[in-house]
N, C-alpha and C positions, 0 to 999 in steps of 0.2 A: 162394661168396657164401652168407650166412646171413641169413634174415629175423630181425630181433630187435626186441623191444619197447623196448629201452633208449633208442632214439632219441626216445621220447616222455617220457623222464624229465627232470625239471628238477633241476639241481644245487642241493641244499639249501643249500650254502655260499654260493651267489650270492644266494639269497633272504635268508639271515641277514645277509649283508654289506649288502645294500640296506636292510634293516630297521634295522640298527645305524647306518648312516650317516644315515638318516632321523631316528632318535631323537636322534642326536648334533646334527644341525642344529637340531632343535626345542629341545634343551637350550641351545644357544648363544643362540638368540633369547630364551629365558626368562631366562638369566643376564644378557644385555645389558639387558633390560627392568628387571630387578631392580637392576642397577648404575645405570641411568639414574634410576630412582626414588630411590635412595639419594643420588645426586649432587644431585638437585633439592632435597632437604631443606635443604641448606646454601647453595645458590647459585641465583640466578635465571638461567634459560636462555631464550633466544629461540627455540630450535628446538622442533619438535613432540615430545611425549613418545614414547618408544620404543614403548610398547604401542599408540599410535595410528598411528605410522609403519609398524608391522608388520602392520596389519590385512589388507592384500592378501596378504602372505606367509602368514599364518595360514590365510586362506581357500584359497589355492592348496594348502597342506599338507593341508587337510581333503579337498579334491577328489582330490588325488594318493593319499592314504590310501584313499579310497573306491574309486578305480580299481584300486589294487593288490589290495584285498580282493575285488573282483568278478572280477579276472583270476585270482586264486588259486583262487576257487571254480569258475570255468570250467575252469581247468587240471585241477583234481581231478576234475571231472565227465568230462572227456575221458579222463583216465587210467583212471577206473573203467569207462567204456564200452570202451576199448581192452582192458583186462584181461578184460572179459566176452566180447568178440567177436574177440579176436586169432586164436584157433585157427580159427574159421570163416572169417575174412577170408583167412588163409593158404591154407586149403583151397580157397576159391573162386577165388583168384588163382594157385594152384599151376601150372596148365598154362600160363598166360600168362607167368609169370615164367620157368618152365623153358624155354619156346620162345624167349624173348628172349635168355636167356643161354646157351642150349644147353649146359647143364652140369647135373650132379647137385647138388641142394641138400639138405642135411641139416637136419632140424628137431630 
């Protein structure tokens, strides 16, 4: 067994994928609102305009984006603290880990 800090790493490709999907979803809403506005110029419609119908979705998007930004900042803070204290934590827990697994552990 080897203690390793890689368990605290977040896969950047997952973050990039989430961000790309988020941007794509917002682009779809924007395009739909533009198409709706263009369609309304030539025809009278009884339904609510797209930009009004999407108000709740846009607000949810803003909250979601804020939560993701806060989580990313928190993750980075934890990574920095782990990088700073990893060696000390391993040294402090060395005897406990060694006695639990009764084996030699290389660092």
